[in-house]
N, C-alpha and C positions, 0 to 999 in steps of 0.2 A: 385559523387553524395552521399550526406549523407544518412544514413540509414532511417531517418524519414522525409525526405523532403516531403512537401505537407500534412503532418499529423497534426491533431489538437488533443492535449492531455490534459485532465483534470487530475490534480494530487491533491488529498486531503491531508490534514495534511502537506501542503507545506511550512509552515512558518519557519520551522527549521528542523534540523536532516535529517533523511532519506528522508522525503518528499521533502525538499529543494534539496537534492542531486539528487533525481530522476528528478525533474523539470529542474535543471540546465544541467544535462547530456542529457536529451531528447532535450532541446533547442540547445545544441551543435551539435546534430545530425540532426538539421533542423526542428524540430517540433515547431509549434506555441503552447505555453503552457498557459493553464488557471489554475493558482494556487489558491487553496482554503484552508481555515482554519478558525477556530473560532477566531484566532488571525490574525493580519495583515500580509499579504504576501508582503508588500512593499519592504522589503529588498531582498527577493527572485526575484521579478520582476526587481528591480534595477540592481541586479547582472547579470541577463540574458540580459537585454537591454545593459548594459555596455559591455558585451562580444559580442554584435552584434546580439543577438537573439530577438525573438518576444514573448512577454508575457503580459497577463492581469491578474487581480486577483479579487476575491470577497470574502467577509467574508461569510462563510457557516457553518451552524450547521447541520451536517448530521443526527442528531436525529430528525430533522424537515423535513417532506416531502416537505413542501412548500419552504423551503430553498434549498433543493436539486433540486427541479424543477426550481427555479430561477437561480441556478448555471448552469444548462444545458442550459436554455434559454439565459443567458448572454454569455456563451461560443459560442453558435451559432450566436448570434448577433455580437460578436467580431470577429469571424474567419470563419463563414459561415457553419460550420459542426462540428461533433464530431467523431473522429476515434478511440480514445484511452481513457480509464478511468483507472487510477491507484488508487485503493481503499487502500490508506495508512493510513488515519486517524483512530486513535484508542486510547483508554485509556490504558496507560501502565506506563509511568514514575512516576506518582503520586500515584499509587496504594499501599495500605498497605497490605503486605503479612501476612498470618496467617494460622494456621491449618484450613483445610476445614470447620470444624465444628464451627470455631470461626470467620470466615469471616464476615465482616459487610454486612447486608442484603442490605442496601442502595447502597453500593459500588457494590455489585453483580448486582443489577438491572441496575445501571449506565453502567457497563461494557457490559451487554447484549444489552442494548439500543443503545450504540454507536458501539461496535465492531461487532455486528450481524445485528441488525435492520438498523443501519446506512449504512452498506455495501449494504444491500438489497435495501434500498431507493435510494442510489446513482445509483445502477444498473437500478432500475425502471426509474429514471430520464433520463438516457442516451440511453435507449434501442431504443426508437422510432427515435431519431436523427441518431443513428447508422444504423438502418434499412434504413432510408432515404438516407444515405451515401453509401449504398450498402454493408455494413458489418463493422466490427470493432474488437477491442481487449479490453477485460476487464481483468485487472490484479489485483488480490486480494492478499493483503499481509497477510500471515498467520505467523506461527512461528514454530521453532523447538519444542517449548513447547507443541504444539498440538499433536505431535507424540511421543515425549520423555517422557512427563509427568513431568512438572516443579512442585516440591513440594512447598507448601505454597503459591500457586497462582492459585487455582483451577478455580476461576472466569475467569482469563485470559486464562488459558489452555482450558476451555470449549468453550470460545468464539472463539478462534483461530481454534479449531477443527471444530466448526460449519462453519467457513469460507471455510475449505476444502470440507465439504459436500455441501455447497451452490455452490461452484465452479463446482463440478461434476454435480449437478442437473441442473444448468443453462446452462452448456456446452451442455447437451443433449437436452435442449429445444431450444437453439439458434443456433445450427449448421445449420439448414435450412436457417437461415437469414445471414449466413456467418459471424456471430459474434462469435469469439473465446473467451473462458473464461478459464483462467489459474490462478494458485496461485504460489507465491514465498514464500518459508519458510526459513528465515534466522535463524541462532543462534543469540546470543546476540551481537548486533552491537555496536561498540564503539561510542555512541552518548550521548547527554545530557540525553535523556530519560532513557537509560540503567543505567547511573550513578545515576540518581534519584531513579530508581527502587531498586537497590542494596544498595544505601546509603553508610554507613560506611564500608560495607562489599565488596565494589566494587573492590578494588585491589585484595583481596583474590578470589573473584568470577572470575575475569579475568583469574587468573592462573589456577583455577579449570576447567573452560570452555576450555581453550586452550589445557590443558593436556588430555582432553577427546576426542580430535579431531585427525583425521589422519594427517591433516595439522595443526601443533601445533603453531598457532599464533592467535591473536584475529581478528575478522571480522571487516573490515573497510567499510565505505559507498561505496567506489569505487569498492569493491568486489561484490556489488549487482547491481550496475547500468547497467552493461553489460547484465545481465540476463533480466532486465526489458526492456532494448532497444531491445533486441532480440525478446521478446514476443510482443512488440509493433510494430515491423517491419514486412515487408512482408516475411522475412526469415523464420518466424514461421507460415506461412499461413495454414499449414496442422497439426498444433499442438493445441489441445484443451482438456480441462478436466484434465490437468496434474498439479501436484504439484511439483515444481522444488525446491529441497532443496539446499540452499547455506549455508552450515554449516561446511565446512572443513572436511566432512566425518564423522559427528557425528552419522548420521542415514541413513539407506538405505530403500527407499520405494519399 
């Protein structure tokens, strides 16, 4: 039996990169996947279906509560329930770094709106369907940046630190409903978004990041999917409120 048989999982930011990797990995473990993004998830769904899995998708703007509600309603309509939410969607790759006092105010507001409010709104959208299903698992994607302190990216750092705080607060509220809330904190993953974030400094950044880890290689998407599958599965039924660092030993919580 696969680890996620009979589970229905929503994955946000699933059009590419980590979100797509999470969606495909969960489908391989038997989950019915509802892939969401502001961009089309057709390629993600096609890859899952080609591999023999089940998936549907919807364009979703997590900054809009009505869009998040529609996401949850469509997932229930497609698969009958919601067991898992992976809050992966975030502003990252296209952000312009700067000293904190020089960061663009409009960018700051957009990061907070997506990376914090968007996570909150997705959780609000799925909580009642999860209660109706008898419980569930919310997996919030944070970042090593939240605990290490990434320079020249205070907007991103602050938003991902807030995700850890929300994870802990929601875990305390939702335990009685058998809804677990955990976070996963990767270091820089080798995706398109990370390459966009570092730009022309990407190759140098890769070397610096790897040299600061106990496991001195760069993080790949497949290094993260196992942790997400564990948190989505019944194997983690007594785990909640935790932040699981997947960073090669960069930081100890």
